[in-house]
C-alpha positions as CSV (number, residue, x, y, z in Angstrom):
1,M,-42.2,60.1,-32.5
2,R,-40.8,63.2,-30.7
3,L,-37.5,62.9,-32.7
4,L,-39.5,62.6,-36.0
5,I,-41.5,65.7,-35.2
6,L,-38.3,67.5,-34.3
7,A,-36.8,66.5,-37.6
8,L,-39.7,67.5,-39.7
9,A,-41.1,70.6,-37.9
10,P,-38.6,73.1,-39.5
11,V,-39.4,71.6,-42.9
12,F,-43.1,72.2,-42.5
13,V,-42.6,75.7,-41.1
14,I,-40.4,76.8,-44.0
15,A,-42.7,75.2,-46.6
16,I,-45.7,77.0,-45.2
17,Y,-43.8,80.3,-45.1
18,V,-42.7,80.1,-48.7
19,Y,-46.1,78.9,-49.9
20,M,-47.7,81.9,-48.2
21,R,-45.2,84.3,-49.8
22,D,-46.5,83.2,-53.3
23,K,-49.0,86.1,-53.3
24,Y,-50.6,86.0,-56.8
25,E,-51.1,82.4,-57.8
26,K,-50.6,79.6,-55.4
27,E,-48.9,76.5,-56.8
28,P,-50.9,73.3,-56.9
29,I,-50.6,71.3,-53.7
30,K,-50.3,68.1,-55.6
31,L,-47.3,69.4,-57.6
32,L,-45.7,70.8,-54.5
33,F,-46.1,67.4,-52.8
34,K,-44.6,65.7,-55.8
35,T,-41.7,68.2,-55.8
36,I,-40.9,67.7,-52.1
37,L,-41.2,63.9,-52.5
38,F,-38.7,63.8,-55.4
39,G,-36.4,66.0,-53.3
40,G,-36.5,63.3,-50.6
41,L,-36.0,60.5,-53.2
42,I,-32.8,62.0,-54.5
43,T,-31.2,61.4,-51.1
44,Y,-30.3,57.8,-52.2
45,P,-28.5,58.7,-55.5
46,V,-26.8,61.6,-53.7
47,I,-25.4,59.2,-51.1
48,L,-24.2,56.9,-53.8
49,T,-22.6,59.7,-55.8
50,E,-20.9,61.2,-52.7
51,K,-19.4,57.8,-51.8
52,Y,-18.1,57.4,-55.3
53,L,-16.6,60.9,-55.3
54,L,-15.0,60.2,-51.9
55,S,-13.3,57.1,-53.5
56,L,-11.8,59.4,-56.1
57,K,-10.5,61.9,-53.7
58,P,-7.0,62.9,-54.8
59,E,-4.0,63.1,-52.4
60,L,-4.3,66.5,-51.0
61,T,-2.7,68.3,-48.0
62,G,-3.7,71.1,-45.7
63,G,-7.3,72.3,-46.0
64,W,-7.7,70.9,-49.6
65,P,-9.2,67.6,-48.5
66,V,-11.9,69.5,-46.6
67,F,-12.4,71.8,-49.6
68,Y,-12.9,68.8,-51.8
69,D,-15.4,67.2,-49.4
70,A,-17.3,70.5,-48.9
71,F,-17.5,71.9,-52.4
72,V,-17.3,68.8,-54.6
73,V,-18.6,65.8,-52.6
74,A,-21.4,67.6,-50.7
75,G,-22.0,71.0,-52.3
76,F,-21.9,70.1,-56.0
77,T,-23.6,66.7,-55.6
78,E,-26.5,67.8,-53.5
79,E,-27.2,70.9,-55.5
80,F,-26.8,69.2,-58.8
81,F,-29.5,66.6,-58.0
82,K,-31.8,69.3,-56.8
83,F,-31.2,71.3,-59.9
84,L,-31.8,68.2,-62.0
85,I,-35.2,67.6,-60.4
86,L,-36.2,71.2,-61.2
87,V,-35.2,70.8,-64.9
88,V,-36.9,67.5,-65.3
89,L,-40.0,68.0,-63.2
90,I,-40.7,71.8,-63.3
91,W,-39.1,73.5,-66.2
92,K,-41.8,72.7,-68.8
93,N,-44.7,72.4,-66.3
94,R,-47.6,74.8,-67.2
95,N,-47.8,75.9,-63.6
96,F,-44.3,77.4,-63.7
97,N,-45.7,80.7,-65.0
98,E,-44.1,83.3,-62.7
99,K,-40.6,84.1,-61.7
100,F,-41.3,83.6,-58.1
101,D,-42.5,80.0,-58.8
102,G,-38.8,79.1,-59.4
103,I,-38.1,79.9,-55.7
104,V,-41.2,78.0,-54.5
105,Y,-40.3,74.8,-56.4
106,A,-36.6,75.0,-55.6
107,V,-37.2,75.4,-51.9
108,F,-39.6,72.5,-51.9
109,V,-37.1,70.3,-53.6
110,S,-34.5,71.4,-51.1
111,L,-36.9,70.8,-48.2
112,G,-37.6,67.3,-49.4
113,F,-33.9,66.5,-49.4
114,A,-33.4,68.3,-46.0
115,A,-36.3,66.3,-44.5
116,V,-34.7,62.9,-45.2
117,E,-31.2,64.1,-44.3
118,N,-32.5,65.6,-41.0
119,I,-34.3,62.4,-40.1
120,L,-31.1,60.5,-40.6
121,Y,-29.1,62.9,-38.5
122,V,-31.6,63.4,-35.7
123,F,-32.2,59.6,-35.2
124,S,-28.4,59.0,-35.3
125,H,-27.2,61.8,-33.1
126,G,-30.2,62.7,-30.9
127,E,-32.4,65.6,-29.8
128,A,-29.7,68.2,-29.3
129,V,-28.5,67.9,-32.9
130,G,-32.1,68.2,-34.0
131,Y,-32.5,71.6,-32.4
132,V,-29.3,72.9,-33.9
133,R,-30.2,71.6,-37.4
134,A,-33.7,73.1,-37.1
135,I,-32.1,76.6,-36.7
136,V,-29.1,76.2,-39.0
137,S,-29.0,73.3,-41.4
138,V,-32.6,72.9,-42.6
139,P,-33.0,76.7,-43.2
140,A,-29.6,76.7,-45.0
141,H,-30.9,74.0,-47.4
142,A,-34.0,76.1,-48.0
143,L,-31.9,79.3,-48.6
144,F,-29.7,77.5,-51.0
145,G,-32.9,76.6,-52.7
146,V,-34.0,80.3,-52.7
147,T,-30.8,81.2,-54.6
148,M,-31.3,78.3,-57.1
149,G,-34.9,79.2,-57.6
150,F,-34.2,82.9,-58.0
151,Y,-32.0,82.4,-61.0
152,F,-34.1,79.4,-62.3
153,G,-37.1,81.7,-62.4
154,L,-35.2,84.4,-64.2
155,A,-33.9,81.8,-66.7
156,K,-37.4,80.7,-67.5
157,F,-38.6,84.2,-68.4
158,Y,-35.6,85.9,-69.8
159,R,-34.5,84.0,-72.9
160,K,-31.7,86.4,-73.8
161,N,-29.6,85.4,-70.8
162,R,-31.2,82.0,-70.2
163,L,-28.0,79.9,-70.2
164,V,-26.2,82.5,-67.9
165,Y,-29.1,82.3,-65.4
166,L,-29.3,78.5,-65.5
167,F,-25.5,78.4,-64.8
168,K,-25.9,80.7,-61.9
169,A,-28.9,78.7,-60.6
170,L,-26.5,75.8,-60.1
171,L,-23.2,77.6,-59.4
172,F,-24.2,80.0,-56.7
173,P,-26.0,77.4,-54.5
174,V,-22.9,75.1,-54.8
175,I,-20.7,78.0,-53.7
176,L,-22.9,78.9,-50.7
177,H,-23.3,75.2,-49.8
178,G,-19.6,74.6,-50.1
179,I,-18.7,77.6,-47.9
180,F,-21.3,76.5,-45.3
181,D,-19.9,72.9,-45.1
182,F,-16.2,74.0,-45.4
183,I,-16.4,76.2,-42.3
184,L,-18.1,73.4,-40.3
185,M,-15.9,70.6,-41.6
186,L,-12.6,72.4,-41.2
187,G,-13.1,72.7,-37.4
188,N,-10.8,75.8,-37.2
189,Y,-12.0,77.9,-34.3
190,R,-10.8,81.1,-35.9
191,L,-12.7,80.4,-39.1
192,M,-15.8,79.5,-37.0
193,W,-16.1,83.2,-36.1
194,L,-17.1,83.7,-39.7
195,F,-19.9,81.1,-39.5
196,L,-22.5,83.2,-37.7
197,P,-22.0,86.2,-40.0
198,F,-22.2,83.9,-43.0
199,V,-25.5,82.3,-41.8
200,V,-26.9,85.9,-41.2
201,Y,-25.9,86.7,-44.7
202,L,-27.7,83.6,-46.0
203,Y,-30.9,84.7,-44.2
204,Y,-30.6,88.3,-45.4
205,D,-29.8,87.5,-49.0
206,G,-32.5,84.8,-49.2
207,L,-35.2,87.0,-47.7
208,R,-34.2,89.8,-50.1
209,K,-34.5,87.5,-53.1
210,I,-37.9,86.3,-51.9
211,K,-39.1,89.9,-51.5
212,N,-37.8,90.9,-54.9
213,L,-39.4,88.2,-56.9
214,S,-42.6,88.1,-54.9
215,S,-43.2,91.7,-55.8
216,R,-43.6,90.7,-59.5
217,S,-41.5,93.8,-60.5
218,Y,-38.0,92.4,-60.5
219,Y,-36.3,92.7,-63.9
220,R,-39.4,94.1,-65.6
């Protein structure tokens, strides 16, 4: 039970924080629960897709195999399925009526995925891993979601550049996710010096995006 609480606690804390930042019209709890549930359910197709992509890994040398794993296998697959849930479940929903709603729903999808992933990691590797992931990995998934939701919300309400924003809603989280995983997977101690500044940047940029869209004035 302690490991389960450790795995899920950061998910609940971040979910409550994002929910409270939705100042003007809170999203329906039922829809948020559905969103986070579907975020968890995509874990299975993500695992299957990642295994398939790993079987297709080309013969590469140097850091390129790690690049493939980080950006294609993990980054693209995970962010694509999160994006797909947003398009299918949220895009035409009548409750998606503010730009900031894109961030709320994208973060909840990401947290659903992060919850299942975190349970698997914590139960496999123990309590110490749980504390590290609570500070780094789970917030990272949420922050990838903030970036996705930021552009997803802009795409909904700015038709002129809709395709550009939708493209950014998928591309930028993939890039951020890929960089995050690449630094960790490569295991280069010199490159690891960049990891902390990168995580700080994720926090700064994510909180800035939340502040911008929650103000209701961005791009008006």
